[in-house]
N, C-alpha and C positions, 0 to 999 in steps of 0.2 A: 550209696557210700562214696559219692563224689565230693570234691571241695566246694560244692554248691552249684545249683540249688539242692537243698537237702529235704528230707521228709518234713512235712508240716505237722506240728502237734495237733491231734484231733480236736483239742479244746479251742485252738485257734480257728480251725475250719468251722466249728460250731458257731463261734462268735461272728464269723463272716456272714452267717445266715440271718442275723438279727434284722428287724425292719429298718428301713432307711429313715434317718432323721434329717431335717433341714440343717444346713451348715451354720445357721445362726440360732438354732433351737438351743435354749439354755442347757438342756441335757447334753447336747453335742459339744457345746463350748466348754462345759465342765469336763467332758471326756478329753478335749484338747489340753486343758490345763493339767489334768492328771497325767496325761502322756508326757508332757514336758517335765513334770516333777520326777517321774520314773526314769526318764532319759538322763536326768542329772545324776541319779544314783548309778546308772549303768556306765556312764562316761566318767564317773568319779570327779565331778566338777561342781562348782558353785556358779558357773556361767548362767546369766539370765537366759541366753538363747540356746535352747536345746529343742529342736523340733524336726519333723520329717519334711523332706521335699517329695512331692508326688512324682514317682518314676522309679526305675530301677536304680541300683547303687551308683551307676555312672552319672545319673542326673544330679546327685548330691555332690559328687566330685566336680562336675562341670559347673554347678551353681557356685561353689566356693571359689574355684579358680577364676571364673568369669567375673565374679563380683569383687575379687581382691586384686587381680592383675590388671594394671593399666598398661596400655600400649607403650613400649619402651622400657618397662620395668625389667630388671635383671632377675632371673629365676634360676636357682641351682637345683638340679634334680639328680640325686644319687640313684643309680640303676643297678639292681642285683637280680632282676627277673623281668618277665614280660610286662608287668603292670607299671613299672617305672617308665617304660617307653610310652605308655598311655599318658602319663603325666606330662611327658615331654610334648607329645602331640597337642594336648589340650592347652598347655602354656603357649605353644607357638601359635595356635589359633587365636589366642587372646592378644597376640602382638608382642609377646615378651621376647627379650633376648635371653635365650636358654643356654645355660652352661651345664654340661653333663659330666658327672663323675661316675665311671663305670668299672665294674669288677666282674670276674668270671662268675657264672651262675653256680649255685651250690653252696654259697656262703653269704655272709653279710659283711658290712663295713666295720672296721674299727672306728668307733665314734670320733676318735681323734683325727682320722683322715678326712672326715666330713668337716669337722671344725676348722682344720687348717685350710681346706679348700674354701670354706666360707670366708675366712679371714683374707684369703688371697683375692677372691672374686668380689666380695662385698655385695652380695645380692640383696634385693629388696625382700625376697621370699625364698625359703627352702621348701620344696615339695617332695615328700618321701612316702614310700609304702611301709607300713608296719609289718603286716604278715603277707609274704609273697607266696600265693598259692601255686604259682607255676613251678616253684622250686622247693616248697615246704620249709621256708626259712623265715625267721622273725628278727627284725632289726631292733637292737636296744636304742632307746630314744632319750633317756633321762639326761645324759651328758650333752647330747646335741641340743636339747631344749634349753638347758641352762646357758649354753654358750650363745645360742641364737638370741635369747632374751638379753644377754649382756651386750651383744652387738646391735640390738634393736632390729633384728631380722625376724619377720614373721615365719613361723614354722607350721606348715600345713601337712596333715597326716591322713593317708588313706588307711583306715582301719576296718575296711569292709569285711575282711576275713577274720578279724580278731574280736570285734566287739561282741560281748556276751559269751565268749569262749575262753579267753585269756584276759589278764588284767590290761586295761587301757586307762592309765592314770593321768587324765588330761591336765589337772591342776599341778600335781606333784612333778610331772615331767615338763611343765611349762609349754604345753602345746597350744598354739593360738587358734587353730581350727582343726576339727577332726570329722571325717566323713565315714559313715557306716552303711551297711546294707541289711535288708531283712532276710534274705534268702540263704544265709549261711548259719552262723551260730545262734541267731535269734529264732530260727525255725518258723518263720513267717513267709508266706509267698513273696516272690519278687514283685516289687511295685511301689516300694517306699524307700527313701534314703534318709535315715535319721542322722542329723549332724549337730555339731555344737561349735560355737566360736565365742571368744572372749571380747573384752572391751577394746583391746588393741586392734583386733580385726574389725570390729564394728566401726571404729573411727575411720578406718580406710574405706569401708563400704559406704558410710554416710557421707563422706566427703564427695563421693561421686554421685550420690543421690541428690545433693543440693544442686549440683550443676545440671543434672538430668531434668529436674523438675523446674528449672528456671527460677530459682528463688533469688538469684542475684539480678540486679537491673542489667539492661543491655550494656551500659557503659562499664559496670563492674565485671561482667563476663568478658568483655573485650580486654580489659586491663589484666585479668587473670590469665587470659589466653596468651598474652604477650610475656608475662613473667613466669608462668607455669603451664605450658601447653599440655603437659601430660595429665595434669589434674582435670583438665576440661574434657577428657574423654569419658563419656557416660558408659554405664554398664550396658553392653550390647544386647543382652537378652532381657525380655520382659518376664517371661515365665520363670526364669532361673535367677531373677534379681533378688538377692537376699534383703536388700533394703525395703523392698515391697513385701516380700514374704514375712519378714519380722513384724511389719505393721499388721498383717493378717493374723499372726499368732499373738499379738499384743492385746491388752484389754480393749484397745480401740476397735479391733475387729474390722479394719478397713478392707473392703472386699478386693480380692486380687484374682482368685480363681475359684472354681467349684471344687471343694475338697473331696477326695476319694474316700467316701464315707466308709465303705466296707473294709478298705485297707486300713483305715484308722482303727476300726474295731479290732482288726487282726493284730496290728502293732500293739495296741493297748493290752490285749489279752496275752500276747507273747511276752511283753515286758512284765506283766503281772505274774506270769508263771516263773520267770527268771528270778524275780525278787522274792517270790514265795519259797523257791529252792534256796536262795541266798547265794551271793556272788562267790564267796570263798568255797562253799560246798560245790557249786557248779564248776569252778575252775579245777577243783580236786577231782571231780568226776571225769572231766576231760583228760586229766593227766593219768588217771587210773586206766581208762580204756585205751589211751595211747600206749601205755606200757604193755598191756596185754596184746595189742595188735602187733607191736614191734617184736615182742617175744615170740609170737606165733610165726611171723614172717621169717625171722632169723632161724627158728627151729626147722623151718621148711628148707633151709639152705639158701634163702634169698638174701641179697645184699642191699642194705638200705642206701639211699642216695642222699648226698649232702652232708654238711658239717653237723655232727651230732651236738656240738656245743651251742648251736644257734637254731636247732630244729623247732619248727612251728608245731605246737602241741596238736593242733586240730587237723593237720595234713601230714600224712606219712608217704614219702616217695620211695619207690623201690626199683632197682635196676631190673629190666626184663632179661631173663637168662638167655645166654647165647643159644641160638638155634630155635628159640621159641618165637612164634608169631604173636606179638603183643595184641594186635587187633582181633585175631582169632580167639584168644583167651578172653578178651573183653566181651566179644560177641556171645561166646558160650556162657559166660557168667550171667549175662543179661537174659538170654533167651531160655536157658535151661534151668537157671536158679533164681531169676528175678533180681539179680544184684548188679548194680552199675558202679563201675570204678572208672576213673578218667585216665586218658593219655596226657601228653603235655604239648608244649609249643616250641617253635623255633629250633634251637640246637638240641633240645631234649625230645623232640617228637620221635616216637618209635623207640626211644631208649629207656624210658621209665614209665611206670604206672603211678598214679596219684590216688591215694585212698583217703577220703575224708571221714572224720569222726566228729561231727559237729551237732551241737544242740540236741534235738530230739532223736536224731540218727545215732548219736553217741551213747549206745547202750550195749549191755553184755550180749544179748541175743544176736544183735547185728554183727558184733565182732566175731563171735564163734561161728555163725553161719558163713560169714565172709571167708574166714580162714579155711573152714571145711570145704567150701565150694571151690575156692582157689586151688587148694591142693588137688582136688578131684580133676579139675580142668587142666591143670599143669601136667598131671600124670597122663591124661588123655592126649596131651600134645607132646608126649615124648620126654617130659622132664622127670627125672628120678627124685621124688620127694620122700623123705622118711615117713612111712605110713603112720598117720595119726599124731605125729609129734607136735604139729602146729597147734592144734586145739588143746592138747595136753599142756603145752607151755603157757598158753593163755589162761587155762584153768589154774595153773600154779600161781599166776599173778593174782587172780581173783580170790583164791583160797589162802594166799600167803598173808 
């Protein structure tokens, strides 16, 4: 019951045991094509490019930033939790001039604050986290996307914690590139980073591909270097170069790397399960179990952390009661009940617990067991919890 990695659906584990196919076997390339089609539905987009990068979710984030950011580009990063700082680090490694807009943890930005800062800074790119698992908050994006499109700024979004659990409306919100992960709401093992990007982002990527592959003559390259030295900086990574990866995922099937066969089986099955459930039904399921979890925690006398108006559905953060050893509680939950919840980072370390209810882990039995076990452990650690009220409050939600 952490904010990731979460339990893997047994049907996904079964799919991972299928025999290995060659990466150019027609059966396998058909599986690649079907995976792209399903990702378009999950990301709610008509983008041509929807495919996974082999590696954990960070590989997808790094692939997008490395492929889009040219040394000297100006990048605006609004930070409202730990993973905004990761975007800053990656952008700096790409040679960007990074502008930071920061707010206290526990809430999100008024979109207008980001829009006004973008008007002031005039960045080439805005990089932002959608669902911040370190604080359990979700940033509204629609207004930001519309404003960035109007200003011709690329908007790049880390949706690792939200894809498959809450709506991610890539096209409606005018997001230029979105990166996800498998180990959270998709309920697939860590190891792939499904992403999508539109034609605006692709143009930036391909402009660097032409330089890198030397398609200009030496005299043309020298001339461009004098007039636009930034454009002549090639994408530094080979493995994470989206211009080459999209060639591999295109009908041309230009060889780039050996595909992670079993992970693609897993992603394909995970997406199939999501679409079989239906996106709206899945989102409603996450909201239902969130409501039951919150009701139970509050009935126990615990105080939820963060702004309720911008709470992330799939992660619930709760203050550790005064006088209670948070790590002792986590240890007892794990060793005595087989339930894992998370602590947090930075200024919140030792102050809150984070409970995930994502994908396959987001089900009634898990919520009820977690509440009952947490109550028992808290009582064991000297906290006076109203006996049985937590589970009863959750049952009221389920039966209401």
